C-alpha positions in Angstrom: 6.3 25.2 -10.5 4.6 22.1 -9.1 1.0 21.6 -8.3 -0.1 18.4 -6.2 -2.3 16.7 -8.5 -2.9 13.2 -6.7 -1.7 10.3 -4.5 -0.7 6.5 -5.7 -3.1 4.3 -3.9 -1.9 1.2 -5.2 1.2 -0.3 -7.4 1.3 -3.1 -9.4 5.2 -4.0 -9.4 4.8 -6.5 -12.4 3.0 -4.0 -14.8 4.7 -0.7 -13.3 1.5 0.9 -13.2 0.2 3.0 -10.4 -3.5 4.0 -9.8 -3.8 7.6 -9.0 -6.6 9.3 -6.9 -6.8 12.6 -8.6 -7.1 15.9 -7.1 -6.6 17.6 -10.0 -6.6 17.0 -14.0 -4.3 15.2 -15.9 -3.6 14.6 -19.5 -1.5 12.2 -21.6 1.4 14.3 -22.3 1.8 16.0 -19.0 5.3 16.0 -17.2 4.7 14.7 -13.5 6.9 14.7 -10.6 6.6 11.3 -8.5 7.8 11.8 -4.7 7.9 9.7 -2.1 10.1 10.8 0.9 13.8 11.2 -0.6 12.7 9.1 -3.7 11.6 11.7 -6.8 11.7 11.2 -10.6 10.3 13.0 -13.3 7.9 11.1 -15.8 5.8 12.0 -19.2 2.1 10.6 -19.0 1.9 8.4 -22.1 -1.2 6.5 -21.6 -3.8 6.2 -18.8 -6.8 4.0 -18.2 -10.1 4.5 -16.1 -11.8 1.2 -15.8 -9.7 -0.7 -18.4 -10.4 1.6 -21.2 -7.8 4.3 -22.6 -8.5 7.7 -22.2 -6.6 11.2 -22.8 -7.4 13.2 -19.8 -8.9 12.6 -16.5 -10.4 15.0 -13.9 -10.4 15.4 -10.0 -12.0 12.6 -8.4 -11.2 10.4 -11.2 -9.1 7.0 -10.5 -6.9 6.5 -13.5 -3.9 3.8 -14.1 -0.8 5.3 -15.4 2.3 3.4 -16.4 5.2 4.7 -15.0 8.9 4.2 -16.1 10.4 4.0 -12.5 9.3 1.8 -9.5 7.4 3.9 -6.9 5.3 2.9 -4.2 1.8 3.5 -2.7 1.7 7.0 -1.1 3.8 8.4 -3.2 2.5 12.1 -4.3 2.2 13.1 -7.7 2.9 16.9 -8.9 2.1 18.3 -12.4 5.2 20.1 -13.6 4.5 23.5 -15.5 
């Protein structure tokens, strides 16, 4: 089952880091699906930051930076895989 939890508002290509605008909660260890058009991949959240500080969880309304193992793009939708 998938639940939309946010969107990528910025992508830092050299760092492989996305800034997410969250519509739901997210924790380190969660598995997420990243989808933009026909492109899609799953990844595990291994670290998150809010204002350059490491956090283990974030809630609806937070803006978090997350490192992904694959390239993605601004506007991609993030789903939590349950």
